[in-house]
N, C-alpha and C positions, 0 to 999 in steps of 0.2 A: 723524451725518454720517460719511460714509466717504471716506477719502482714498486715492487710487491713486498709487503711486510708479512712474512709467513708467521710471525708471532701472533697476528690477529686472525689467522685462518681458523675457521670453525668447521670441523668435518661434518659432512652431511649425515653421518650415522648418529648424530646427537638426536635422540628421540623427540625432545621438545622442539627443536628446529624443524625436524621432519613433519611434526604435527602441524606446525604453523604454515609450512609450505604447502602441505596437503590441503589446508583450508582455502588457499588461494584458488585451488582447482575444484572446490566443492561448490558448484553453482547449481541451483535448483530453480524450477519455474512451476507456477500453478496458475491455471486459468479457469474462470467460472462465469456462467451467465444463467439467469433464472428464467428467461423467456426469449424467444426469437422476436417477439412483438416490441419494437422500439417505441411504440406509442402507448405502451402500458404505463399506468400511473406509478408503478414501483419497479421499473426496469433497472437491472444492474448487470453490468458486464465488466469484469476486471481481469488483469493479468499481473502477476507478481513475479519479479525476478529477485532471487536471494543470492547474495554473494557474502560468504562468511555470516556475520550477524546483521547485515544491512539488507533491507528490502526496498525495492523500487516498485511502487504500486501505480499502475495506470488504470483509471476507472472511468467508465461512462455510466451515467445513471439518470433516472427520473425520480422525483420524490413528491410525496404528498405535502400539503401545506402545513400540517400539524407537526409539532416538535416531539422529540423523544419516542418516535415510532420506529420499531425495529424493521429493518429492510427484510423482505421475504427472500432470504438467501441462506445457503448453507454457511455455517461459520468457517472462517479460514482454518486450514489445518494448523495444528499446534506449532509446528516449526516456522510458520509464516506470521504468527500473531505478534502484535507489538508489545514491547516491554511496558509501555504506559499508554494512556489514552492519546490518540492522534486525531487531529481535526483537519478536515479537507474542505476546501471551498471551491466553488465554481461560480462563474458569473453568467447571468442570463438577463435578457431584456424582459421587463414586465409590462405587457401591453404596448410595447414599442416606444414607451415614454422614458423610462429610466432603467439603469442597470442595477441589479441587486445581487448580493452574495447569497448563495444557497449552500448551507453547511451540512456535512455529514460528520459523524463521530465514529471512529473505529476504536473499539474497546479491547482490552487484553483477552477477553473471552472469544474474540474473533468475529463478533457481530458488528454490523453497521447500523447506526441509528440516525434519524433526522435530528439535527441539533438546534435549529431555530424555527420560529414560525415564518412561513414563506408567504402567507396571504393567499396563494393559489398553488395548484399542482404545477410543477415545472418539469419540463422534459429536455432532453438533448444536452445534458451537462457533461463536462469532461474535465478531468484534472489529473495530475501526476504528483506523487509525493514520495519521499524517502523517509524511512524510519528504522529504528533499532529494534531487533526482535528480542523476545524473552529467552529464546533458546539459541 
């Protein structure tokens, strides 16, 4: 037997509640790539799914060896930018001998930067992260 307590019922005409429910259906996506050449030294391809203020970023990239180099890509649109600096790492084999982490940094300005010295240019990296947006 199920009992319903009507004293706890909140009508859907409550504007605050309607706004919150509307946000559940407010889903946006954005996709970008800077080149079709996956052998490029600075290839980047990503897709972002935004639900409310949470983004899920799936990214494939290549990066040069030096750190603090801005990736040659358009910045993320403002509504997809992170609230704070986010770090992404992918693993690749260096010379077939050892596995290394290769880091990117996504800043609140929407730009991606190489974050660490890699020793060599690395290609075919991929990772997925989730982060909170500023908007």
